[in-house]
N, C-alpha and C positions, 0 to 999 in steps of 0.2 A: 755167833756172837749172844746169842741169847744164853746159851748155856753158861758163856764166861761170866758174863753178868750174874745169872743167877749163883753161881757158884761163890762169885767175891759176895753177893749178898749174903749168903749163906754161912759165908765166914765170918763176918760182920756180926751176924745176928749170934753166932756162938760164942763171940768175944763180948757180947752186950752193948755191940755199937750200932746205932740206926742207919744202916746201907745208904737210905735213899739220898742223902747228900753227896755220898760220894759216887753210885752207879746210878741214881735217878730210882725212877718207879721199875719194879720188874713186878711184871704179872707172876702170880703164885704158877709154878708150871708142875702136873702133875703125870705128865707123860712122859719125862727123863726121869735118870737114877741118883740125880740130885739132892733127893729127901730122902 
C-alpha cells in the first residue's frame, strides 16, 4: 500500500500537482525503486 501511495505521489509531483490532498502525507522512501 505504501508503494502505491508513493507511486501516485510521484506521478502527481511529475505533473506539478501537490499530491498531499489526494494521497495524504507520504513519507519519502529511499529503500524502494520508485525514486
